C-alpha positions in Angstrom: 23.8 154.6 43.2 24.3 153.8 39.5 25.9 156.3 37.2 29.9 156.4 36.2 33.0 158.3 37.4 34.9 159.8 34.7 38.6 160.6 35.3 40.3 163.1 32.8 44.3 163.0 32.9 46.6 165.8 32.4 46.9 165.2 28.6 42.9 165.3 28.4 42.8 168.8 29.9 46.0 170.3 28.6 44.4 173.4 26.9 41.2 174.9 26.0 40.5 172.5 22.9 41.3 169.5 25.1 38.7 170.7 27.8 36.5 171.6 25.2 36.6 167.9 24.2 35.8 166.8 27.9 32.7 168.9 27.8 31.5 167.1 24.9 32.4 163.7 26.5 30.4 164.8 29.3 27.5 165.8 27.6 27.4 162.6 25.7 27.6 160.4 29.0 24.6 162.5 30.3 22.6 161.8 27.1 23.4 158.1 27.0 23.3 157.8 30.7 19.6 158.0 31.1 20.2 161.7 32.2 22.4 160.8 35.3 25.3 163.0 35.6 28.4 161.6 36.1 31.1 162.5 38.8 34.2 164.0 36.9 37.8 163.9 38.5 40.3 165.9 36.9 44.2 165.7 37.1 46.2 169.1 36.7 46.8 170.5 33.5 49.5 168.7 31.5 53.2 168.9 32.8 51.8 171.3 35.7 52.7 168.7 38.4 56.4 168.4 37.2 56.6 172.2 37.3 55.4 172.7 40.6 57.8 170.3 42.0 60.5 172.3 40.2 59.2 175.7 42.1 59.3 173.6 45.2 63.2 172.5 44.7 63.9 175.9 43.5 62.6 177.3 46.8 64.4 174.8 48.9 67.4 175.9 47.2 66.9 179.3 48.3 66.2 180.5 44.8 62.9 182.6 45.5 63.3 184.5 42.2 63.2 181.2 40.2 60.2 180.0 42.2 58.5 183.0 41.9 59.2 183.2 38.1 58.0 179.5 37.8 54.6 180.3 39.7 54.0 183.4 37.5 54.5 181.3 34.5 52.0 178.9 35.9 49.5 181.3 36.8 49.5 183.2 33.4 48.9 179.6 31.7 45.9 178.9 33.7 44.5 182.5 33.4 44.9 181.8 29.5 43.0 178.7 29.7 40.2 180.0 32.1 39.8 183.1 29.9 39.4 181.1 26.6 36.6 179.0 28.3 34.4 181.4 30.0 32.9 184.6 29.8 31.3 187.4 31.7 30.6 187.1 35.3 31.5 183.6 35.2 35.0 184.3 33.9 35.4 187.1 36.4 34.6 184.6 39.2 36.9 181.9 38.0 39.7 184.1 37.6 39.4 185.3 41.0 39.4 181.6 42.2 42.5 180.6 40.2 44.3 183.8 41.3 43.5 183.3 44.9 44.8 179.6 44.5 48.2 180.9 43.2 48.4 183.8 45.7 48.0 181.5 48.6 51.0 179.2 47.0 53.1 182.3 46.4 52.9 183.2 50.2 54.1 179.5 51.0 56.8 179.4 48.4 58.1 182.8 49.6 58.4 181.1 53.1 59.9 177.9 52.0 62.6 179.8 50.2 63.5 181.6 53.5 63.5 178.4 55.4 65.4 176.6 52.6 63.2 173.3 53.6 60.5 171.6 51.9 58.8 168.9 54.0 56.6 166.3 52.7 53.9 168.2 54.0 54.7 171.4 52.3 55.4 169.6 49.0 51.8 168.4 49.1 50.3 171.6 49.8 52.5 173.1 46.8 51.6 170.4 44.1 47.9 170.3 45.2 47.2 173.5 43.5 47.5 172.1 40.1 44.4 169.8 40.4 42.6 172.5 42.5 43.0 175.1 39.7 42.2 172.5 36.8 39.3 171.1 38.4 37.9 174.7 39.0 38.5 175.7 35.4 36.7 172.3 34.1 33.8 172.8 36.3 33.3 176.4 35.3 33.8 175.3 31.5 31.1 172.6 31.5 28.5 175.5 33.1 29.7 177.9 30.4 28.5 175.2 27.6 25.0 174.5 29.4 25.9 171.6 31.6 25.1 172.1 35.1 28.1 171.4 37.2 29.3 171.9 40.7 32.8 172.1 41.8 33.6 170.4 45.1 36.8 170.4 46.8 38.2 167.1 47.3 39.9 167.6 50.3 36.2 167.7 52.1 35.6 164.3 50.7 39.0 162.1 50.4 40.0 161.5 53.9 43.4 160.1 54.2 46.3 159.3 56.9 49.1 161.8 57.2 51.6 159.7 55.1 52.3 162.9 52.9 53.3 162.5 49.4 51.8 159.0 49.5 48.7 158.9 51.6 46.4 156.1 52.1 42.8 156.6 52.0 40.5 156.1 55.1 37.7 154.4 53.3 34.9 154.3 55.8 35.3 158.1 56.5 35.7 159.0 52.9 32.5 156.9 51.7 30.7 158.8 54.4 31.7 162.1 53.2 31.0 161.2 49.5 27.5 160.0 50.2 26.9 163.2 52.2 28.6 165.8 49.9 28.3 164.3 46.4 25.1 162.6 46.6 22.9 165.5 47.0 24.7 167.3 44.2 24.1 164.4 41.8 20.2 164.3 43.0 20.0 167.8 41.6 21.2 166.8 38.4 24.7 168.2 38.6 27.9 167.2 37.6 30.4 166.8 40.4 33.8 167.8 39.6 36.7 167.2 41.8 40.4 167.3 41.8 42.1 164.1 41.7 45.3 163.0 43.5 44.5 165.1 46.7 42.9 164.5 50.0 43.3 165.8 53.5 43.9 164.3 57.0 40.9 164.5 59.4 42.5 167.6 60.8 41.9 169.0 57.3 45.8 169.0 56.2 46.5 168.4 52.7 47.7 165.4 51.3 48.3 163.7 48.1 48.0 160.1 47.0 51.3 160.0 45.0 52.2 160.6 41.5 49.4 159.1 39.1 46.9 159.1 42.1 44.1 160.8 40.3 43.3 157.4 38.9 43.2 156.1 42.4 40.9 159.2 43.4 38.4 158.1 40.6 38.4 154.5 42.0 37.8 155.5 45.5 34.9 157.6 44.6 33.4 155.1 42.4 33.8 152.4 45.1 32.1 154.7 47.9 29.2 155.5 45.4 28.7 152.3 44.0 28.6 153.3 40.4 28.2 151.1 37.2 31.5 151.9 35.8 34.8 153.9 36.4 36.3 155.6 33.3 39.9 156.5 32.9 40.2 159.0 30.0 43.8 159.4 28.7 45.5 160.2 25.3 45.8 156.5 24.2 43.2 154.0 22.7 43.5 151.8 25.9 45.9 149.3 27.5 48.3 148.5 25.0 50.2 145.1 24.3 53.5 146.9 24.7 54.9 150.3 25.5 54.9 152.2 22.2 58.1 154.0 23.0 59.7 150.7 22.8 57.4 148.6 20.4 56.5 150.8 17.5 53.0 149.4 16.6 51.5 147.7 19.9 47.7 146.5 19.9 44.8 147.5 22.0 43.8 145.1 24.5 40.0 145.0 24.3 39.5 143.2 27.8 41.6 141.9 30.4 41.2 141.1 34.2 41.7 143.0 37.3 44.6 140.9 38.2 46.3 141.1 34.7 45.8 145.1 34.9 47.3 145.1 38.4 50.4 143.0 37.3 50.7 145.5 34.3 50.3 148.6 35.9 53.0 147.6 38.7 55.6 146.5 36.2 55.7 149.5 34.1 52.2 150.1 32.2 51.9 153.8 32.2 48.3 154.1 31.4 47.1 152.8 34.9 48.2 153.8 38.3 49.0 150.6 40.0 46.3 151.2 43.2 43.6 152.3 41.0 41.8 149.0 40.7 41.9 147.9 44.4 38.9 149.9 45.2 37.1 148.7 42.0 38.1 144.8 42.6 36.7 145.4 46.1 33.1 146.3 44.5 33.5 144.6 41.4 33.2 147.8 39.4 34.4 147.8 35.8 37.2 150.0 34.8 37.3 151.2 31.2 40.2 153.1 29.6 39.4 155.5 26.8 41.0 157.9 24.7 39.5 161.6 25.1 41.1 162.5 21.5 39.0 159.6 20.0 36.0 159.0 22.3 34.3 156.7 19.8 37.0 154.1 20.2 35.7 151.3 22.4 39.0 151.3 24.6 39.8 148.6 27.0 37.5 147.1 29.6 38.9 145.7 32.9 36.7 143.1 34.9 37.1 140.5 37.4 37.1 137.8 34.2 39.2 139.3 31.6 39.1 137.6 28.2 42.3 137.2 26.3 42.3 134.8 23.4 43.8 131.3 24.2 47.4 130.6 23.2 48.8 134.0 24.2 49.6 136.4 26.8 47.5 139.5 27.5 50.4 142.2 27.2 54.0 142.9 28.0 55.2 145.7 30.7 58.7 146.9 31.3 60.2 148.6 34.1 63.6 150.3 33.6 66.2 151.9 35.8 66.4 148.7 37.9 69.1 147.5 40.3 69.9 143.9 41.3 71.3 143.1 44.7 73.0 139.8 45.2 73.3 138.5 48.7 75.4 135.6 49.6 76.2 133.9 52.8 77.5 130.5 52.9 77.3 130.4 56.6 73.8 131.4 57.2 72.0 131.4 53.8 69.7 128.2 54.6 69.6 128.9 58.3 66.3 129.6 60.2 65.5 133.3 60.1 68.0 134.1 57.4 65.3 135.6 55.0 63.2 137.1 57.5 66.4 139.2 58.8 67.2 139.9 55.0 63.8 141.3 54.0 63.6 143.2 57.5 66.4 145.4 56.0 64.4 146.3 53.0 61.4 147.0 55.3 63.4 149.2 57.8 64.6 151.5 54.9 60.8 151.4 53.2 62.0 149.9 50.0 59.9 147.6 47.8 61.4 144.6 46.2 60.2 143.7 42.8 61.6 140.1 42.0 63.2 137.8 44.2 65.0 134.4 43.4 66.7 132.1 45.4 69.4 129.3 45.0 71.6 127.3 47.1 74.3 129.7 47.6 72.5 133.2 47.2 69.4 135.4 47.1 68.9 137.9 44.4 66.5 140.8 44.4 65.6 143.9 42.1 64.7 147.3 43.5 63.7 150.5 41.4 63.9 152.8 44.3 67.4 153.4 45.1 67.4 156.4 47.3 68.4 154.1 50.4 70.4 151.6 48.5 73.8 152.4 50.3 72.4 152.2 53.7 70.6 148.9 52.6 73.7 147.6 51.7 75.5 148.5 54.5 72.9 146.9 56.8 73.1 143.6 54.7 76.9 143.4 55.0 76.4 142.9 58.7 75.4 139.3 57.9 76.3 138.5 54.3 78.2 139.3 51.0 76.6 141.7 49.0 77.1 142.9 45.4 74.9 145.4 43.0 74.5 145.7 39.3 72.7 148.6 38.3 71.3 149.7 34.7 69.1 146.7 34.8 65.4 146.3 33.7 62.5 144.0 34.3 60.3 142.8 31.4 57.1 141.1 32.5 54.7 139.0 30.4 51.4 138.8 31.7 48.2 136.7 31.1 45.8 134.5 32.7 46.4 131.8 30.1 49.6 131.1 31.7 47.4 129.0 34.3 46.0 126.6 31.5 48.7 126.7 28.8 52.2 125.4 30.1 53.7 125.8 26.8 53.8 129.8 26.9 56.6 130.0 29.5 58.5 127.9 27.2 57.8 129.8 24.1 58.6 133.2 25.9 61.9 131.8 27.1 62.9 130.6 23.7 62.0 133.9 22.2 64.6 135.3 24.0 67.3 132.7 23.5 69.9 135.6 22.0 69.3 137.9 24.9 71.5 137.3 28.2 68.9 136.9 31.0 70.0 137.9 34.5 67.0 136.4 36.3 63.8 134.6 35.3 60.8 134.2 37.6 57.2 132.8 37.3 54.7 134.1 39.9 52.9 131.5 42.0 49.7 132.8 40.8 51.1 131.5 37.3 49.9 134.8 35.8 53.1 136.6 34.8 56.8 135.6 33.7 59.4 138.4 34.5 62.9 138.6 33.0 65.5 140.6 34.5 68.0 141.8 31.9 70.4 144.4 30.9 68.5 147.9 30.2 70.4 148.0 26.8 68.7 144.8 25.9 65.3 145.9 26.6 64.1 147.1 23.0 65.3 143.9 21.3 63.7 141.8 23.9 60.4 143.4 23.8 60.4 143.2 20.0 61.1 139.6 20.1 58.5 138.7 22.6 55.9 140.9 20.8 56.7 139.1 17.7 56.3 135.8 19.1 52.8 136.6 20.9 51.2 139.4 19.0 52.8 139.5 15.7 55.4 141.5 13.9 55.7 145.2 14.4 
């Protein structure tokens, strides 16, 4: 199967004007794609997921009035958007569907307010309504504009395990459902609109892929259908050389490799969800990042090969709110099995480690998830001395050119010679250099690196 999957993020479907732009982009894709309809994957309206989480937390606190008030506010917003985009019988049907989604959620939230407990399973049920409502609205808006579209419940297609709030797709089952349910609609010439971020277990229990998972949904559907390209439509012109909130005028990266994109996404580049490209890599499907506000901009193309000019990095990324954990044990440090025992602690508490450095006397690691930090430290202290340093950050300089140009490492370290560096690490793949430093030093460090490799800001 050829064609494209087009994923539109929350800012791309924030209001009626934004959804109107989405319709124009989809229409143009059908015209330029030899009439082949795309698969459209939609996030919740901008900020809706955050509001739904707040509703769930209010219910957990037993504040049913606040939870219901939050739901009413969200319903009113969706009704307003839906009413602006549709007319007549189609409008009446859409409004009934949107109200039904929120009525079902209201019953759940009332029950949660009584119980004062929100499990991960319940939280998935709450937040899923954002994507379900927005995708229904987008499908109706396309039809209203003469673009034949069919809404399809993503939970009948994307099959996952039962790891709520961070479910993993069962690819074989998902691909079978995608071919059976999406394929025939596309063959009829209909644009298929699905909610991103959500799926269901084989027993039809609603799950979510985790925050930012709409990108992942798009890649999963694209891989299952064997499309030519996966498009991620957002509110920036593509992958940037640095975070614009830190470096005022970063450049767009026109092309990069899957491996580079994965490193950048993992270390904080917000444009792309880290898991997004995994299904695309498996099927060698290009991923393009595009700006729904500027659809004529070429964006960033992510492929196996990449294409950064020689003599520089591809981009910089930053992960803030990091904690450094130093583990010292003069008796056991180099003993057989010590590192296994050390990392078993992090595994036991399901906490990922970002950077690891070792010396003759200590092991240092960084974590950005500190929910279980106290328990981790208590367990490590059974066999080692442990100290923690919070308010740290990781800056990652990424580029395939590191493999061919050994001077890049020296230039990067030299650029930061006025910044106190806590840890420095180069990956075995020679694709990135990571610097661990105080969070307060991030703006200056990012600016110095950007000036060195991409010009002045």
